[in-house]
Residue, then its C-alpha position, 0 to 999 in steps of 0.5 A: x507456474x510449473x503445474x499450470x504450464x505441465x497441464x498445458x493450461x497456460x504459457x504466459x505468466x504474470x508475476x507481480x507483487x514482491x518482485x524485488x525479493x529473495x526466494x527460497x531455492x535449493x541449494x546445490x550442497x542441499x538445503x535451502x538458499x536465497x536468491x533474487x527472483x531472477x536467478x530463482x527462475x533462470x537456475x531453478x524454474x527454467x532449469x529444464x529449458x535449453x535456452x533461457x532469454x531475458x529482456x528489460x528496456x535498461x539492459x537489453x537483450x541477454x541470452x542467461x541459457x543457451x547461448x550457443x544455441x542462440x549463436x548458431x540460430x544467428x548465424x543462419x539469420x543473418x545469412x538469410x535476412x542480411x543482418x550482422x548480429x552474430x559477427x564478432x562472436x569468435x572473440x569468446x568462443x568458451x561464452x559466445x553469448x558475452x561476447x554478443x553482450x559485450x560487443x552490444x550486437x544484441x538489440x537494446x530497443x524493444x521493437x528489434x529486440x522482440x522482433x529477434x525472440x519472437x523469430x527465434x521462438x518461432x524457428x525453434x518450434x520446427x526443429x525435428x530430431x532423427x530416430x533410429x529408422x531414419x525418420x524424424x520427428x518433432x522436436x521444439x526447442x524448449x525456450x523460456x523468456x522473461x520480460x523483466x520491468x514489463x511495466x515499461x514494455x506494456x504500460x498502462x493506458x487507453x488503446x486510443x493513445x496506442x499508436x506504433x511501436x506499443x501497439x507492436x509490443x502489446x499485439x506481440x505479447x498478446x500474440x505469445x500467450x494465445x498462439x496455439x502453436x506457441x501454447x502446444x510447444x515447451x515454450x513459456x513466456x514469463x512478464x515481471x512487474x511489481x503492480x498489475x495496475x502498472x501493466x496494460x489492461x489487455x495484457x492483465x485481462x488475457x484468458x490465456x495468461x496466468x497471474x501469480x502473486x509473490x507476497x511478502x514472507x509470512x511469520x512461518x517463512x520468516x523464521x526460516x529466513x532470519x535464522x538462516x540470515x543470522x547463521x551467516x553473521x558470525x554471533x549474530x543469533x547472541x547479538x539479538x535481544x529476542x530468539x528467532x520465533x519471537x523476533x520471526x512475527x515482528x519482522x512480518x510486513x517486511x521483505x527478505x531483502x529488507x530483513x537482511x539489510x536490517x540484520x546487516x546494519x545491526x548484529x552485522x556492525x557488532x551492535x545489539x538488536x533490541x526490541x525498541x530498535x527492531x520495531x524502529x528500523x522495521x517502521x522506517x523500512x516499511x515507509x520507505x518500501x512504500x515509497x511514502x504511501x503509509x505512515x505509521x501512527x505512534x502517539x505518546x497519549x492515550x485516550x484519558x487526554x481526550x476531553x469528552x467523548x465518553x460513549x466513543x472512549x468506552x467503545x473504542x477502549x473495548x475494541x482495543x481488548x478484543x484486538x489485544x485478545x484476538x477476538x476477531x469475529x467480534x470486531x467490526x470491519x471498520x469505523x467511520x468517525x463523523x463531526x464538524x470540524x474541531x471536534x478532535x476526530x484525528x486526536x481520537x484515532x491517535x490516542x486511541x493508537x496508544x492504547x491498541x497494541x497493534x500497529x496503526x498506519x496512515x494512508x497518505x495521499x497516494x494520488x498521482x498524475x501518471x496514468x496507472x500510478x494511482x492504482x498501483x500505489x493502492x495496490x502496493x498499499x494492500x500488499x503491505x497491509x495483508x502482509x502486516x498481519x494485525x494492522x488499524x488502517x486510518x484514512x483521514x479527510x476520507x471523503x476527499x481520498x476515497x474516490x466516487x463510484x461514478x468516477x470525477x469529471x476530468x479525471x478519465x475515471x480514476x476516481x471510480x477505480x480507486x473507489x472500486x479497489x478500495x470497496x472490494x479490499x474493505x469487504x473481504x470478511x477474511x481481513x475481519x480483525x486482521x485489517x481494521x479501517x478508520x475513515x474520518x470526515x466532516x462530510x461523511x455525506x460525500x462519501x459513497x454509501x457503498x463504502x461507509x455501509x455496514x459491513x465495510x464501516x460497521x460503527x459509525x460514531x459521531x464527535x461533537x463540541x462539548x455540550x455542557x459546561x463541564x465539558x467546556x471545563x474539561x476541554x479548557x484544562x486539556x487544551x491549555x495544558x497542550x499549549x503550556x498556558x498557565x491557567x488554572x481551572x479558576x481561571x476559566x473565562x465566564x464568557x465561555x459559559x453556555x457557548x458552543x465551543x468546538x477544540x479548534x475554537x478554544x485552542x485559538x482563543x487559548x493562543x490569542x491570551x497566551x500571545x497577549x500575555x507574553x506581549x504584556x510580560x515583554x513590555x514590563x505590564x505583566x497581567x493575570x492569565x485570568x483577566x487576559x482569558x476574560x477579555x480575549x473570550x468576551x471580544x470573541x465573535x461567534x463564527x461566520x460559518x455557524x450554519x455549516x458547522x450545523x450541518x455537520x453536526x446533523x450529518x453526523x447525526x444522521x450517519x450515527x449507528x448507535x444512540x449512545x453516541x448522541x448527546x440529549x438534545x440530538x438523542x431522541x430527535x427523530x431521523x425525519x426531523x434531522x433530514x428536513x433541517x439538513x435539507x433547509x441549511x443546504x438550501x440556505x448555504x447553496 
């Protein structure tokens, strides 16, 4: 900010991102202290200014510095305009600015407050000072104006719906950035908001304003802050299982404020901070900071619990080893897991999470009904992902979540904006090996080609139901174990031989058999589980959605990027024949 302002490149700044955190600032006695962003602006960055004025819709107008100067101007303003803003300031001669605030004489509602600030700034542009020879030179008042929570002042919205006061606020903010008289004077305006997407598009894209992102602290900054925070807690460092240098990488992804909270709630209360507790609290705080938009995937399973899919498991295990070894250039940007419903796409990813050695997060529903809120949610998600250092991002039901290039009908272009933001983030090659995307869907044809192309989702892994009886037996064994059905290998029903059963169908049949077994036991007429399984599987009817399931299989074959993932019946099938059958099925299904 200082460099851009002094050079004359910009006098208006949009601060966004980690704006609610603590900031490193020089301490009066030397060294570094950590203070809130607003305090840093007032006491450090804007120290050379004569007046620092804060405004937000909650607290109203506050003159944090230069209250005497502002009071003198108010008296002149009142005498000319017939207003009474300066009345009652004599109640506190030592701090007239505080008297103004206590008397609530400074306006709170934005129209009057911004008008008053504008007049104060413009009046200050005409101040002069006398030289020794009696001549006068321009000496404009050095003023800094901070608009906090700016998303409630100039919110995102179409110009068509802006009228009255919202339009006035927008025009005034734009004018402060572009007015040559203000740009050439020692006047700075600063807008603070968590997300750029929460602000009006014209403010964000204004060529006269500079956008500055406040990121979450990196590892080196976390070492500095954690050391300072522990130094302020008696015996704090001794109560930590890890030294600061080893603990700092595990804190990356948190804000300084959250790290302070974490330390105070553990070592600050006399408890010991273990590695396990540190990990648990970190996940809790990040999920809370993201307002439920991200959820850490913690799995007690590994890929040994997945039935079949040997080629897919082998590939994912190899990439897990590369992730742990830090071979980022050898890793794909992302994966697309496809296949009909019930093939275990989500379970495969969850089991992989148990072997990764790096965090896996799942993006939850980030869509919101309010204008701009969805884009703001995505911006928050991306900011946290980048701060985590190395992370795998799972998007389930990706065809529903990721939007469309052209936008959806009736959604005011929201779908298109979601698509654009995701596509831009996923294509950033600086994130290779740091942010690894995993999309799962049974309908990859509904995903935009640009999202699933090579360079975004490099590896497309199709999953299929067991293709032989050995695979069906393995699936039966794992599902029976999961459901705690007391069935051994000899209980595999003959009716299941040769039938194409997905994991969901196998699970449903086992639940049905378990139900009958429990009813028989309750009626004191116990029956062998094997007999019941034979009966249930023999009476099961084929799926009513066979053609749709076949379509999902063929769509997975079409998307596959490596033939080793395909079972024998699809391995040598030409792409033309696959597409012809897809077209036939689509025509039949309608």
